[in-house]
N, C-alpha and C positions, 0 to 999 in steps of 0.2 A: 504494500500500500504506500502511495506517495506520502511524503512527509506532511504536506498541507492537509491531507485527508484526516490525519490524526488530530489536527486542530479542530476539526468539526465536532468531535466528541464532547468538547466542553462548551459548545455554542448552542443557543436555541436553534431549532430546526429552520426557522425562517431565514437565518443567516447563511445556511449552507450553500444555497445557490449563489448568493452574492460573493462568498469566498471562492467558490469554484470559478465563477466568471472572472474574478480578479486574477486568479492563478492562470487562467487561459490567456488573459491579456498579457500577463508577464511572460509566460512560456512561449507564446507566439509572437512576442515583441510587437503587439498591436499598437499602431500609432494612436495615441490618446486624443489626437485631434479628430480622428475618424470614428472613434467609438469610446464612450466614457460614461461613468456614472454621473447622472444629472445632479446638480447641487441639491443636497438634502433639504436645504431651507426652501426649495421651490418644488419639492416632490408633490406636496398636497395640491398645489395649483394645477399641475399637469394631471394628476389623478382626478381632481374635481372636474376639470375641463372634459376629460374623457367620459367620466361618469354621467355628467349632465348632458353631454352630446348624444350618448348612445343608450343609456339605461333608462328604463321607465322609473324615474326617481319619484314620481308622484305615488306610485304603488310601493316603491322600495326607497324610502327617503334616507336611510342610513348609507353613507358612501362606504361601500365594502367591495373589494376586488375579488374575494373568493367566491367562485361560482356566479359572478355577475353576468356571465354569458347566458345564464338561465333567465335573466331579467332584461334582455335587450328590448328596445322599443319595437312594437309591432310594425311601425311604418318604415323601419329600416329595410333596405333592399339587399337581400343576399345575392351576391354576384358570383358565387362559386364556393365549392367546398372540396377539399382534397384530403383523402385518407392517408394516414401515416403508413399504411400498408404498401404504398408505392416506394417507400424508403424516405427516411428523414431528410436527406439532402435534396431529393427530388421534390418533396413536399415543400420545403422552404424556398426552393427556386421558383415555385409557382407564385410567390408574393409579387415578384416583378412582372409576371405575366398577367396576373388578374387585377392588380390595382394600377390604375392609371395615375402616375405621379412622376414628377421630374426627379429621377433618382440621383441627380447631382446635388440634391438638397438633403439636409438631415431629416430624420424622422425619430419618433420615440418608440422605445421598447418599455412596456409597463408589465412587470411581473405581478402575479396574483398575491405574492407575499409582500407587496408594497414597494419594491425597488423600482427605480426609474432610470433608464439609460437614454442617451441620445447619440446619434451617429448616422453614418451612411449605410445604406442597405447591404452593400456587398460585405463590408466589414462586420456588420451585425450578424449576417448569415454565417460568415466564417466562424465567429465566436459561438453562435448557437449550434453549429455543426460539431463542435468539440464538447458540448455539455454531455455529461454521462448519466443523465436520468434523474438528477435532483430537481429538474425543471418541471413545474406544474403548469397551470394555465398562464398564458401571456398574451399580450396585445401589442401589435405593431401598428402605430397610429401616425397619420399625417399631422403636421403642426396646425393645419386648418381644421382638424377634427371633423373631417367630412367623409373619411373612409378609413377602414382599418382591417387588419387580419386578426382573427381570434383563434388561438390554439387552445384546445381543451384536452387535458390529459385523460380525463374520463372517456371522452369520445375518440381519442387518438386521431384527431383531425384538425385541419386548419380551414376555417371558414372566412369568407371575405364579405364585407358589408360596405354600403355607402348610404348616405342620407338621401 
């Protein structure tokens, strides 16, 4: 077992994925201008923007990321859904195919355990391709909060939505 994994034993479970992502960034020498943890002081702003843009907050007023994919607004348009059965890398590659966005601009990665990242899609996918299974639900969201990809660990799929 890698040395950093030993450190997980003393940390709450919600920190495990953050530690793993940080280790991937270090091991792969990821350019921190291309993918990085968003400033913690601004996490809640991004999470709130996501929540109020896509979740039926009148029915579910408490901002909560765990299983929020069960509470998406009815009026959202699902523009595709890809199963993890095609392979993790192929599934993640579909993000660029199914969301229409200028991929030369940064986007957000919001993890269900509350961590927020920002970066460019290719680097974000490179990091996500290295994750070993500590990853649960996550959302890849445009800064305009008009479209996003939602990965559900329970469903083992990545679904795409737009307003």
